[in-house]
Residue frames relative to the residue before (quaternion, step in Angstrom):
aa qw qx qy qz dx dy dz
M 1.0000 0.0000 0.0000 0.0000 0.00 0.00 0.00
Q 0.5027 -0.6341 0.5083 0.2948 3.55 -1.10 0.77
Q 0.5652 -0.6159 0.4206 0.3527 3.59 -1.06 0.80
D 0.6466 0.5187 -0.3558 0.4315 3.67 0.84 -0.86
S 0.6548 0.5348 -0.3050 0.4383 3.56 0.97 -0.94
L 0.6529 0.5167 -0.2810 0.4773 3.53 1.06 -0.96
N 0.6444 0.5361 -0.3089 0.4493 3.57 0.95 -0.84
A 0.6462 0.5158 -0.2768 0.4897 3.53 1.07 -0.96
L 0.6720 0.4920 -0.3025 0.4636 3.62 0.88 -0.89
M 0.7189 0.4162 -0.2361 0.5041 3.63 1.00 -0.77
R 0.3490 -0.7620 0.4750 0.2683 3.57 1.36 -0.09
E 0.4738 0.6312 -0.4450 0.4233 3.51 0.94 1.04
G 0.5813 -0.5563 0.4641 0.3703 3.54 -1.27 0.36
S 0.6786 -0.4416 0.3638 0.4606 3.53 -1.26 -0.29
T 0.2209 0.7722 -0.5577 0.2098 3.58 0.01 1.36
V 0.2646 -0.7303 0.6109 0.1531 3.41 -1.31 0.50
S 0.2652 -0.8107 0.4974 0.1583 3.55 -0.57 0.97
G 0.8101 -0.1245 0.0532 0.5705 3.61 1.11 -0.32
A 0.1134 -0.7587 0.6352 0.0897 3.53 -1.28 0.27
Y 0.2073 -0.7548 0.6120 0.1129 3.60 -0.99 0.82
L 0.0194 -0.7981 0.6018 -0.0219 3.57 -0.73 1.04
A 0.2219 -0.7360 0.6251 0.1354 3.48 -1.16 0.73
R 0.2066 0.7607 -0.5762 0.2160 3.58 -0.23 1.38
T 0.1551 -0.7800 0.5994 0.0904 3.45 -1.29 0.52
G 0.8556 0.1782 -0.0889 0.4777 3.61 -1.23 0.39
R 0.8503 -0.0668 0.0811 0.5157 3.57 -0.86 -1.01
A 0.6059 0.5489 -0.3837 0.4293 3.55 0.96 -0.63
W 0.6394 0.5116 -0.3537 0.4520 3.57 1.01 -0.69
N 0.6538 0.5103 -0.3208 0.4574 3.56 0.90 -0.75
R 0.6625 0.5087 -0.3043 0.4580 3.55 0.90 -0.81
T 0.6599 0.4926 -0.2790 0.4939 3.64 1.24 -0.69
L 0.7059 0.4933 -0.2849 0.4209 3.54 0.88 -0.97
C 0.6386 0.5538 -0.3762 0.3795 3.58 0.83 -0.82
P 0.6892 0.4356 -0.3204 0.4823 3.76 0.71 -0.73
A 0.6373 0.5073 -0.3478 0.4643 3.62 1.03 -0.72
A 0.6272 0.5358 -0.3583 0.4372 3.64 0.94 -0.59
R 0.7208 0.4185 -0.2609 0.4871 3.65 1.05 -0.58
A 0.4305 0.7053 -0.4771 0.2992 3.63 1.20 0.05
P 0.5230 -0.6406 0.4657 0.3152 3.58 -1.08 0.74
A 0.8470 0.1452 -0.1410 0.4916 3.55 -1.25 0.63
R 0.3239 0.7308 -0.5277 0.2872 3.62 1.02 0.79
A 0.3593 -0.7485 0.5177 0.2066 3.53 -0.73 1.05
R 0.7357 -0.3090 0.2045 0.5670 3.65 0.79 -0.92
H 0.1452 -0.7541 0.6273 0.1297 3.52 -1.29 0.21
G 0.0807 -0.8068 0.5853 0.0005 3.47 -1.15 0.62
R 0.2522 -0.7616 0.5794 0.1438 3.52 -1.33 0.43
Q 0.1066 -0.8015 0.5868 0.0431 3.57 -0.65 1.06
Q 0.1256 -0.8213 0.5542 0.0508 3.55 -0.63 1.02
G 0.7838 -0.2765 0.1484 0.5359 3.52 0.75 0.92
S 0.7271 -0.4439 0.2949 0.4328 3.60 -1.21 -0.07
D 0.5427 -0.6050 0.4668 0.3485 3.60 -1.11 0.56
P 0.4521 -0.7093 0.4673 0.2723 3.63 -0.69 1.03
E 0.6132 0.5454 -0.3507 0.4512 3.55 1.05 -0.79
L 0.6572 0.5203 -0.3095 0.4490 3.58 0.91 -0.90
L 0.6566 0.5021 -0.3000 0.4763 3.57 0.95 -0.88
R 0.6322 0.5168 -0.3325 0.4719 3.59 0.98 -0.78
H 0.6227 0.5250 -0.3272 0.4792 3.60 0.99 -0.88
H 0.6720 0.5069 -0.3044 0.4459 3.66 0.80 -0.86
R 0.6403 0.5188 -0.3220 0.4661 3.53 0.97 -0.91
R 0.6764 0.5054 -0.3035 0.4415 3.58 0.88 -0.97
F 0.6379 0.5100 -0.3313 0.4725 3.60 1.06 -0.83
I 0.6802 0.4753 -0.3318 0.4487 3.60 0.81 -0.91
L 0.6460 0.4973 -0.3584 0.4549 3.67 0.92 -0.66
F 0.6256 0.5367 -0.3369 0.4550 3.58 1.05 -0.66
Y 0.6542 0.5144 -0.2984 0.4673 3.48 0.95 -1.02
N 0.6777 0.4887 -0.3107 0.4531 3.61 0.93 -0.77
L 0.6108 0.5411 -0.3469 0.4625 3.58 1.17 -0.61
I 0.6612 0.5004 -0.2875 0.4793 3.55 0.96 -0.88
A 0.6537 0.5037 -0.3074 0.4738 3.61 0.98 -0.85
T 0.6671 0.4925 -0.3008 0.4711 3.60 0.98 -0.82
L 0.6596 0.4821 -0.3324 0.4712 3.62 0.93 -0.67
L 0.6528 0.4863 -0.3412 0.4699 3.58 0.96 -0.68
A 0.6230 0.5300 -0.3348 0.4678 3.62 1.05 -0.75
G 0.6548 0.5270 -0.2983 0.4523 3.51 0.94 -0.84
A 0.6458 0.5104 -0.3007 0.4817 3.60 1.02 -0.93
I 0.6738 0.4786 -0.3110 0.4693 3.59 0.92 -0.92
G 0.6516 0.5100 -0.3256 0.4574 3.67 0.99 -0.74
F 0.6427 0.4961 -0.3398 0.4747 3.60 1.00 -0.71
G 0.6457 0.5136 -0.3279 0.4601 3.60 0.93 -0.82
V 0.6359 0.5058 -0.3436 0.4709 3.68 0.96 -0.78
V 0.6752 0.4874 -0.3092 0.4593 3.63 0.86 -0.90
Y 0.6509 0.5203 -0.3087 0.4587 3.58 0.89 -0.98
N 0.6790 0.4572 -0.3148 0.4805 3.64 0.85 -0.94
S 0.6182 0.5237 -0.3740 0.4513 3.71 0.95 -0.59
A 0.6400 0.5398 -0.3127 0.4486 3.53 1.06 -0.84
R 0.6563 0.5115 -0.3006 0.4661 3.57 0.98 -0.84
I 0.6467 0.5287 -0.3008 0.4601 3.54 1.03 -0.88
A 0.6881 0.5038 -0.2768 0.4429 3.49 0.93 -1.06
L 0.6338 0.5281 -0.3063 0.4749 3.59 1.14 -0.80
S 0.6938 0.4630 -0.2933 0.4671 3.62 0.93 -0.81
E 0.6647 0.4999 -0.3096 0.4610 3.61 1.07 -0.69
R 0.7798 0.3329 -0.1651 0.5038 3.53 0.99 -0.78
G 0.2401 0.8208 -0.4913 0.1654 3.56 1.18 0.40
R 0.6932 0.4631 -0.2803 0.4759 3.56 0.88 -1.00
E 0.6350 0.5395 -0.3386 0.4371 3.66 1.01 -0.84
L 0.6738 0.5040 -0.2855 0.4588 3.50 1.00 -0.96
A 0.6268 0.5255 -0.3351 0.4676 3.53 1.11 -0.70
S 0.6318 0.5284 -0.3215 0.4673 3.53 1.04 -0.82
L 0.6186 0.5195 -0.3364 0.4841 3.65 0.99 -0.73
R 0.6464 0.5181 -0.3292 0.4533 3.56 0.97 -0.81
V 0.6472 0.4979 -0.3159 0.4832 3.61 0.95 -0.82
L 0.6816 0.4853 -0.3120 0.4501 3.63 0.96 -0.68
G 0.6862 -0.5292 0.2788 0.4140 3.60 1.25 0.05
F 0.4299 0.6758 -0.4816 0.3558 3.58 1.26 0.15
T 0.3855 -0.6971 0.5394 0.2727 3.61 -1.10 0.57
R 0.6527 -0.5065 0.3526 0.4395 3.61 -1.14 0.21
G 0.6345 0.5396 -0.3371 0.4389 3.56 1.08 -0.67
E 0.6588 0.4922 -0.3193 0.4709 3.57 1.02 -0.79
I 0.6302 0.5097 -0.3341 0.4810 3.65 1.06 -0.64
A 0.6204 0.5270 -0.3299 0.4781 3.56 1.04 -0.84
Y 0.6427 0.5241 -0.3157 0.4611 3.60 0.99 -0.91
I 0.6557 0.4825 -0.3269 0.4800 3.60 0.90 -0.75
L 0.7199 0.4407 -0.2887 0.4519 3.63 0.71 -0.86
L 0.6820 0.4674 -0.2855 0.4847 3.59 0.93 -0.86
G 0.6060 0.5475 -0.3545 0.4553 3.60 1.07 -0.69
E 0.6532 0.4826 -0.3373 0.4761 3.63 0.90 -0.72
L 0.6313 0.5091 -0.3408 0.4755 3.62 0.97 -0.72
A 0.6441 0.5190 -0.3231 0.4598 3.63 0.92 -0.80
L 0.6747 0.5045 -0.3060 0.4435 3.54 0.93 -0.78
L 0.6608 0.5000 -0.2920 0.4775 3.45 1.06 -0.84
T 0.6151 0.5199 -0.3417 0.4844 3.66 1.06 -0.73
L 0.6921 0.4868 -0.2871 0.4490 3.58 0.71 -1.01
A 0.6709 0.4689 -0.3058 0.4863 3.59 1.02 -0.63
A 0.6519 0.5205 -0.3050 0.4594 3.58 1.08 -0.60
I 0.6051 0.5935 -0.3928 0.3569 3.67 0.96 -0.71
P 0.6914 0.4547 -0.3298 0.4543 3.74 0.74 -0.76
V 0.6304 0.5130 -0.3465 0.4684 3.51 1.08 -0.64
G 0.6089 0.5494 -0.3226 0.4726 3.57 1.10 -0.67
F 0.6687 0.5003 -0.2796 0.4737 3.59 0.92 -0.89
V 0.6566 0.4758 -0.3126 0.4948 3.57 0.94 -0.80
S 0.7067 0.4520 -0.2932 0.4585 3.65 0.73 -0.83
A 0.6374 0.5103 -0.3329 0.4717 3.60 1.11 -0.52
S 0.7083 0.4418 -0.2833 0.4721 3.59 0.99 -0.68
A 0.5915 0.5859 -0.3592 0.4217 3.62 1.22 -0.27
C-alpha cells in the first residue's frame, strides 16, 4: 500500500511507525547514528539473531518431550506384547500341553511361543512406522 493512502486511511499525518534494516558491522553504525538523532524517535534496537539462551531452552524442552514420548511408547509396546503373550498362552494351552506330553521341554515350548511373538512384533514394527509417518 502506498504510504500516502495508508496515512489517509489511518487519519494520520505523514508518520512512519517503523523500519526494518538488514545491516552488519560498520554499515549498521553508519545507519544507526543518524537514526538515533531523528526527531520524535520513540526507540531503536539492534537484533543480532536469536537469543542463544532461548535456543538452548527450546532444545532442552524438545529433548525432554522426546524422552517422555519414547518412554510412553515403550510402555505401550511392552503392554501390547505382554497382552499378546498372555492371549497366545491361554489360547494354545492345550496344544502346548500336548507338545509337553510328546516330549518337548519347557524351554522348547517357550521358544516356540516366544518365537511366534517375536516374529509378530518384528513384522508389526515397519507397519507401525509407515502408519505413524502417514
